[in-house]
C-alpha positions in Angstrom: 18.2 23.7 26.3 15.6 24.1 23.6 16.3 27.6 22.3 17.1 29.1 18.9 20.0 31.1 20.4 23.1 30.1 22.4 23.3 31.9 25.7 26.1 32.1 28.2 25.5 31.3 31.8 25.5 35.1 32.6 23.0 35.8 29.8 20.7 33.0 31.0 20.9 34.4 34.5 20.0 37.9 33.4 17.0 36.7 31.3 15.7 34.7 34.2 16.4 37.2 36.9 15.2 40.5 35.6 11.8 40.0 33.9 10.6 42.4 36.5 11.8 44.0 39.7 14.5 46.2 38.0 15.4 49.1 40.3 14.1 52.6 39.7 17.1 54.6 40.8 19.5 57.0 39.0 22.1 54.3 38.2 20.1 51.1 38.3 22.6 48.7 37.0 24.8 49.0 40.1 22.2 47.7 42.6 20.9 45.2 40.1 24.4 43.7 39.7 24.8 43.6 43.4 21.6 41.7 43.8 22.8 39.1 41.3 26.1 38.8 43.0 24.2 38.0 46.2 22.8 35.0 44.3 26.1 33.7 43.0 26.3 35.5 39.6 29.7 37.3 39.3 28.8 40.5 37.5 29.2 44.3 37.9 27.2 47.3 36.8 29.1 47.7 33.5 29.1 44.0 32.7 25.4 43.7 33.4 24.6 46.7 31.1 26.8 45.2 28.4 25.0 41.8 28.8 21.6 43.5 28.4 22.8 45.4 25.3 24.1 42.2 23.8 20.9 40.4 24.4 19.0 43.3 22.9 21.2 43.5 19.8 20.9 39.8 19.1 17.1 39.8 19.3 16.9 37.8 22.5 15.0 40.7 24.0 12.0 42.5 22.6 12.9 45.5 24.7 14.2 46.5 28.1 12.3 48.7 30.5 8.7 49.2 31.7 5.9 47.1 30.4 3.1 49.6 30.2 -0.5 48.4 31.0 -2.4 50.0 28.2 -5.7 49.2 29.9 -4.8 51.6 32.7 -3.5 54.3 30.4 -6.8 55.0 28.6 -9.0 53.8 25.8 -10.0 50.2 25.2 -8.8 47.0 23.6 -10.8 43.9 22.7 -10.2 40.4 21.2 -12.1 39.6 18.1 -12.6 36.4 16.1 -13.8 36.0 12.5 -13.8 33.4 9.7 -11.6 33.7 6.6 -12.7 31.2 3.9 -9.8 29.3 2.4 -10.4 30.7 -1.1 -10.6 34.3 0.3 -8.2 34.0 3.2 -5.6 36.6 2.0 -8.4 39.0 1.0 -10.1 38.9 4.4 -6.8 39.2 6.3 -5.7 42.1 4.2 -9.0 43.9 4.9 -8.7 43.3 8.6 -5.0 44.3 8.8 -5.7 47.5 6.8 -7.4 49.0 9.8 -4.9 50.9 11.9 -6.9 50.0 15.0 -5.9 46.3 14.5 -2.8 45.8 16.6 -2.3 42.0 16.6 -3.7 39.3 14.2 -3.1 35.6 14.3 -4.3 32.6 12.3 -5.4 29.9 14.7 -6.4 26.3 14.2 -10.2 26.2 14.3 -12.7 24.8 11.8 -14.6 28.2 11.6 -13.0 31.0 13.7 -9.5 31.0 12.2 -8.6 34.7 12.4 -8.1 36.3 15.8 -7.2 40.0 16.2 -7.0 42.7 18.8 -8.7 46.1 18.2 -7.2 49.0 20.2 -9.0 52.3 20.3 -8.9 55.6 22.2 -12.7 55.6 22.6 -14.5 52.4 23.5 -17.5 53.3 21.2 -15.1 53.0 18.2 -14.9 49.3 18.6 -18.4 48.7 17.2 -17.6 51.1 14.3 -14.4 49.3 13.4 -16.1 45.9 13.5 -19.0 47.1 11.4 -16.5 48.4 8.8 -14.7 45.1 8.8 -17.9 43.1 8.4 -19.0 45.3 5.5 -15.6 45.0 3.7 -15.2 41.2 4.2 -18.7 39.9 4.3 -17.8 38.0 7.4 -19.4 38.3 10.8 -17.1 39.3 13.7 -17.4 38.1 17.2 -16.3 40.6 19.9 -14.8 38.9 23.0 -13.9 41.7 25.4 -12.2 40.9 28.7 -14.8 40.6 31.4 -12.5 39.5 34.2 -8.7 39.3 34.4 -7.0 36.6 36.4 -3.5 36.9 35.1 -1.3 38.7 32.7 2.3 37.5 33.3 4.0 36.7 30.1 7.4 35.7 31.5 9.6 33.3 29.6 12.5 31.5 31.2 15.4 29.6 29.6 15.6 26.8 32.2 14.2 23.7 30.8 12.8 21.6 29.5 9.8 21.5 31.8 7.0 19.0 31.7 4.6 20.7 34.2 4.5 17.5 36.2 5.7 18.7 39.6 7.1 21.3 42.0 10.1 21.8 39.8 7.9 23.9 37.5 7.5 26.7 40.1 11.1 26.4 41.2 12.4 26.9 37.7 10.0 29.7 37.0 12.2 32.3 38.9 9.5 33.2 41.4 10.2 33.0 45.1 12.4 30.0 44.9 14.6 29.4 47.9 18.3 29.8 47.3 21.0 27.7 49.1 23.9 29.6 47.7 25.2 26.5 45.9 26.1 28.2 42.6 25.1 29.7 39.3 22.5 27.1 38.5 20.5 28.0 41.6 21.1 31.7 41.0 19.9 31.7 37.4 16.6 30.3 38.5 16.0 33.1 40.9 13.9 36.1 40.1 15.6 39.2 41.5 13.3 41.8 43.0 14.7 45.3 43.6 11.3 47.0 43.8 12.1 48.1 47.3 14.7 50.5 46.0 13.9 54.0 44.7 11.6 56.8 45.9 8.9 56.4 48.4 5.6 57.2 46.7 1.9 57.1 47.4 -0.7 55.9 44.9 -3.4 58.2 43.7 -6.9 57.6 42.4 -6.4 59.6 39.3 -7.5 57.8 36.1 -6.5 60.5 33.7 -3.0 61.6 32.8 -1.3 65.0 32.9 0.4 66.1 29.8 3.8 65.3 31.5 2.6 61.8 32.4 1.4 61.2 28.9 4.8 62.3 27.5 6.5 59.9 29.9 4.3 56.9 28.9 5.0 57.5 25.2 8.8 57.9 25.9 9.1 54.6 27.7 6.6 52.4 26.0 9.2 51.0 23.6 11.8 50.6 26.3 14.5 52.5 28.2 17.8 53.7 26.8 20.6 51.1 27.4 22.9 53.5 29.3 24.2 53.8 32.8 21.5 56.4 33.5 18.4 55.4 31.6 15.9 57.3 33.7 18.0 60.5 33.5 18.0 60.1 29.7 14.2 59.8 29.7 14.0 62.9 31.9 16.2 64.8 29.4 14.1 63.6 26.5 10.8 64.9 27.9 12.3 67.9 29.7 11.5 66.9 33.2 13.5 66.5 36.4 15.0 63.2 37.1 13.3 62.9 40.5 9.9 63.5 39.0 10.6 60.7 36.4 11.7 58.3 39.1 8.8 59.1 41.3 6.2 58.8 38.5 7.5 55.5 37.2 7.6 54.1 40.6 4.0 55.4 41.3 2.8 54.0 38.0 4.3 50.6 38.9 2.4 50.7 42.2 -0.8 51.8 40.6 -0.7 49.2 37.8 -0.2 51.6 35.0 3.2 49.8 34.6 3.0 46.0 35.1 6.7 45.5 35.7 10.2 46.8 34.8 13.0 44.7 33.3 13.9 42.6 30.3 11.2 41.6 28.0 12.3 38.4 26.2 11.5 37.5 22.6 9.9 34.2 23.4 10.4 32.9 19.9 14.2 33.4 20.3 14.0 31.4 23.5 12.3 28.5 21.7 8.8 29.1 22.9 7.2 28.5 19.4 4.1 26.7 20.6 1.4 29.2 21.3 -1.7 27.5 22.7 -4.9 29.4 23.5 -7.0 27.0 25.5 -10.7 27.9 25.8 -13.2 26.4 28.3 -17.0 26.4 28.9 -16.8 26.8 32.6 -20.1 27.0 34.6 -20.7 30.6 35.2 -21.0 30.2 39.0 -17.5 28.7 39.1 -15.5 31.1 37.0 -14.4 33.3 39.9 -13.3 30.3 41.8 -11.6 28.4 39.0 -9.9 31.5 37.5 -7.3 32.1 40.3 -6.4 28.4 40.4 -5.7 28.2 36.7 -3.9 31.6 36.9 -1.6 30.2 39.6 -0.2 27.6 37.2 3.3 29.2 36.5 3.2 28.4 32.7 -0.2 30.2 32.2 0.7 33.6 30.8 -2.8 35.1 30.3 -6.0 34.1 31.9 -9.4 35.9 31.3 -13.1 35.5 31.4 -14.8 36.5 28.1 -18.3 36.3 26.8 -19.8 33.4 24.9 -21.6 33.8 21.5 -24.6 31.6 21.4 -24.6 29.0 18.6 -21.1 29.9 17.5 -18.7 30.2 20.5 -19.6 28.3 23.7 -16.5 29.2 25.7 -16.2 31.8 28.4 -12.8 31.2 29.8 -9.4 31.7 28.1 -6.0 30.4 29.4 -2.9 31.0 27.3 0.1 28.6 27.5 3.4 28.6 25.7 5.7 25.7 25.1 9.0 24.8 23.4 7.6 21.6 21.8 4.2 20.2 21.0 4.6 17.6 23.7 5.5 20.2 26.3 2.4 22.3 25.3 0.1 19.3 25.5 1.4 18.4 29.0 0.8 22.0 30.1 -2.7 22.0 28.6 -3.4 18.7 30.5 -2.3 20.4 33.7 -4.9 23.1 33.0 -7.6 20.4 32.4 -6.7 18.6 35.6 -7.0 21.8 37.5 -10.4 22.5 35.9 -11.6 18.9 36.7 -11.1 19.6 40.4 -14.1 21.9 40.3 -16.4 20.5 37.7 -16.9 17.6 35.4 -15.0 18.6 32.2 -16.4 16.9 29.1 -14.6 16.6 25.8 -17.0 19.2 24.3 -16.3 21.7 27.1 -12.9 22.9 25.9 -10.6 23.3 23.0 -7.1 24.4 22.2 -6.3 26.8 19.4 -2.7 26.9 18.3 -1.5 29.8 16.3 -0.2 28.8 12.8 1.0 32.2 11.6 1.3 35.8 12.7 -0.8 37.9 10.4 0.0 41.3 12.0 1.9 42.5 15.0 2.3 46.3 15.4 1.7 46.6 19.1 -0.9 48.7 20.9 -1.1 52.3 19.6 -0.5 54.0 22.9 -0.3 57.6 21.6 -4.0 58.0 20.7 -5.2 56.3 23.8 -3.0 58.3 26.1 -3.8 61.5 24.4 -7.5 60.9 24.7 -7.1 60.3 28.4 -4.9 63.4 29.1 -6.3 66.4 31.0 -4.7 69.4 32.5 -5.0 69.4 36.3 
């Protein structure tokens, strides 16, 4: 297993099983443990809680709890590229990173656009202001690449491996809908456990704004749930709300897409996924909507979007992010993307590129408070 940490069989099973689908009930570790026992993993509520705590303390997890979909909470975020000359690299990066609206920033392998960052704002009109300030401070042009169409955001990382992306075993090991024959722990640890049928029965709404109570809930859970036997009750106490309201609201937010999923969020670097490849493609415009779902269906593609081109500088309109535990694995996965593309159009050597990250320049996360606050109304 190509990881930077040693994991027990139970730890492997927990990481693979609960990257989503965690129950929204008062004492969730009980039914979660029962679901794992049904798949051959011998654990109980207390043991499962202790395992998640241990994984969190060792840095195997980034956090545990809801993965909030910032796009649905309010405000806007966009991907931006710029050039930092070698002799001014640190100067340009420092100027970009000094903006509190910049959440993530990576250096990527590209002969010109080598700095890639995310701008997150409460008001979409602020994006142009931030980019104008960065251009004035650095003397470098910025290229705004907002998401025009989303095909997939599913950054799940499993400890089964190594995978070469060459066959059906990729989907089987990915922990999604794989059949179980009850043969033992190896089969169980590949199985994604889905307990979303548990919890309150809720109905989605068409409200795009948040109430003050909903805003408080989002801000309380954005960095994870308390690792206790009653995490949702602890959240309710923290924001002075009833437990039932918290359960119902989290469940409703999950159904509405304000929460993408609930479970463990692995630190993919700790699991050995050190190769971060952003593949970019110049897909014929009339084929993007057809190609997008097919590429998004590849289980190792974690993010997949349509974004605008910039004439004369950036010819690509389609982004597909892959991660691997070695350069060879990453290249095999990128080749699978290319093969999928080639089923729909004649992909030439100048029609695509892969930009690997060489260093993290900033990673503070999306500033949810300002975006949620700006989207909060009394109703």
